[in-house]
N, C-alpha and C positions, 0 to 999 in steps of 0.2 A: 237232838232237838225234837225229833218225832216222838221218841219215848217219853221225854219230859212233858211234852204237850199232852200226850195221851194220859199220863198219870194225873196231871192237873185237871183235865176234863172229867176223868172219873171221880176225882175229888169233889168237883162241882155236882156231879150227878148224885153222889152219895151223901152230900151235905145235909139233906133233909133227915138223915139218920140221927143227927144230933138232937132232933125234936121228935124222935120216935115215941109214939104213945100219945102225942098231941095231935088233934085232928088236922090242924093246919099243916104240920110236918108230914103226916101220912098222905094227905091229899097232894102235897107238892111232890112227894116221892112218886105217887101214881102218875101225876102229870108228866114228870120227867121220863118215867118208864114208857108211857104211852107215846111220848114224843120220839124216843129212840126207836120204838117199834114202827111208828108211822114212817119216819124218815128212812130207817133201815130197809123196810119192805119196799118203799118207793125206789130205793137204789137197786134192790134185787130185781124189781120189775123193769128198771132201766137196762139191766144186764140182759134180761130176756128179750127186751125190745131190740137191743143191738144185734141179737141173733135172729131176729124176725120171728120170734116165738110169741104167739098170742096167749094171754091169760086174763082172767077176770080181775083186774086190778082193784076196782072199787069194792067188789065183794070181798076180796082178800083183806083189804084195809079195814073194812067194816068189821069183818070177822075177828081180826086181830085186836081191834080196840074193844070190841064187846067181850072177848075172852079176858083181856087184862082188867077191864073195868068191873065185870061181874065177879071175877075171882077176888078182886080187892074187897068188894063189899061183902062177899061171902066169908072171907077170912077175918075181916075186921069186925063184923057184926054191926056196922053203922046203919044198916037197914033192918037187921034182925039180930039175933044172938050170934056170936062168933062160932064158926065151925071148927072141928078138929082136923088134924092133918089128913086122915083117911077119907073123911067125908068131903074135904076140899078136893081131893084127887078124883073122887067119883063125880063131883060137880064139874070139874074141868073136863073129864072124859065126855060127859053129856054135852058140853058146849062144842067139843071137837066133832062129835057124832052129828050134831045138828048142823054144823058148818058143812060137813061132807054132804049131808042130805040137801042143804040149800044149794051147794055148788053143783051137784048133779042135776037138780031140778032146773037151775039156771041154764045149764048146757042143753037141756031138752028143748028150751024155747029159743035157742040161739040159731038163727037162720044163716047168718053170715060167716060163722066160724064152725064148720062141720068137723074139724079135727078134735073130736071129743077127748080122745085119750091124751093128747098133748096138752090141751088147755086145762083139763081137770087136774092132771098130774102136776103141771107147773104151778098152778094156783095153789094146790094143796101143799106142795113142797115149800113154797114161799111162806105160807101160813105157819107151817111147822118149824121152818128154819129160823124165822125171826120172832114173831110174837109168842109162839108156843114155848120156845126155848127161853126167851126172856121172862116168861111167866114164872119160871122156877126161881127167879131172883126174889120176887115178892113172896113166894111160898117159903123161902128161907127167912126172909125179913120178918114174916109174921108166924114163924114156926112156934108151935105150942111147947112151952116148957123150957125154952132157952132164950137168951138175948140174941135174937136172930140177926139183928143189925151187925153184931160183932162177927158173926159167921160170914155175912156178906162182905164186910171189910176184909176179912181174912182171905177169902178165896179170890177176891179181886186183886188184892195186893200180891198174893202168891203168884197169880197169873201174870201180873205185870213184871214181877221179878224174873219169871221164866222168859218173858219177852226180852227183858234187859240182858239176861245171861246169854241168850241165843245171839243177840245182836253184838254184844261186846266180844265174846269169845270167838264168834264166827268172823267178825271183822279183823281180829288180831291174828288168829291162827287157822281160820277156816280154809281147808284145801279140798276136801272130798265132798262132792255134791250129794245131796240126798235124792232128790228127784229133779234134775236140772231142766227137764222139759216143762215142768210146772212152775218151779220157783228156783231160778239159777242161784239165788243168794243163800239158800238154805244148805248148810253143811252138817256133816256128822259131828264135827267139832263144836259147831254151834248148838247142836242138840244136846251134847254132853254139858255144855255151859248152861243151857236152859235148865237141865235137870239139877245141876249143882246149885245154881242160884235159887231156884224155886224151893228145893229141899232145905237149903240153908235159911232162906227167907221164912219158910213155913215154921221151922223150929224157932227162929228168932221171934216171930209174931206170937207164936204159942207161949213162949217164955214171958214175953212182955204183957200178954193179955189173958193169961190162963184163968184168972179169976172170973172173966166174963165168957170164956169159951167152955160152957158147961159140958161135961162128959168127955172132953178131949184130953188125951195124954200124949206123951212123946211119940209113941208108936203111931198113933193116928196122924200126928203132925208130919212124920216122915213119909207115911203112906200117901197122904194127901199131897205132899210136895211132889212126889213122883207122878201120881195119877193126874194131877192138875196140869203139870208141865207137859206130859205126853198129849193130853187132850187139847191143850192150848196150841201146840205145834200142829196137830192134825187139823184143828179149826182154821188156823192160818193158811195151811196148805189147801184146804178145801175152798176157801175164798179166793186164793190165788188161782186155783183151777177154774173157777167161774169167770174171773176177770180175763184170764188168758183165752178161754173159750169165746168170750165176747169181744176180745181184741181191745180191752180197756186196761189202762195202767192202774188207775185208782177208781174205786166204786163211786166216788163223787168228789166234789170240790168244796164240801161244807166247811172243812177245817184246813186252813193253809198249813202246809208242812206235814199233815197227816193223811189227808184224802177225804174220804166220805165216812158216813156213820158206820157202814159195814167194816171199814178198815179199823174203826174204833172197837167194834164188837167182835171181830172174827175169833179172837182167842178166848173170849168170854162166853160165847154162846153155848158151847158144849160143856164148859166147866160148871155152869149153873146147875144143870140136872145132876152132874156127878157129885157136886157138893151137897145138893139136896138129898139124893139117894144115900150117900155115905152118912149124912147126918141122921137120917131117919132109920136106916136099917143096920148101921154099924155102931155109931156113937150112942144113939138113944135106945 
């Protein structure tokens, strides 16, 4: 039920892709992405608060929304002409540098929170962990020279197949724990199932949609099936580590049967940059 609900929710999130290229569809995509970022970062801040760790929550939220919004307008050219992939990366780097500068400046004027190292590090990590990693989704979506929305569908579906394989195989024959102190439910058998399902799903989706996956071939489909599955498992374990550290079972209660936004995003966050980098430096 949890996996089915997650797939349905991601289907809703990606639904604006059917109107890709139309201004209304693109703006709806941006709105949904910014909503995921805002709510996901809010849940991350909730985890830090549960541990008694201070961070600049409002600044982190503002920085994340500015990063996503400004990158969107830079990539689409709705304000000016559309930028290429390399220039978009330079622009994104400039936003991150400005955020770090603003964050450090904010700490200089903070009288009530002298633990500068902790507050700056925690705020910066939250910014990078949620909005910055999510930003790679729209960099794929608007990738120059390919039908980017099909690559977004591809990597999200392969990731969900990995989750499905890990859950099904782990539930049926899982015996040997991977890291029981962090996630008692994760087993080596489940990991093998995740790899098998994601690789098979990757080949299947490539076969069905090869006309729209410009530059991809069977070798890339197999390689991505393996890479995306491994990163999905690691992303899931990292979020489990954060929740266990904070003493919280679910990152939130936004979705009944799933948990919070971070529980929806955990296996996606690290796969977005992997898909983007593979698309840019290997496929194209």
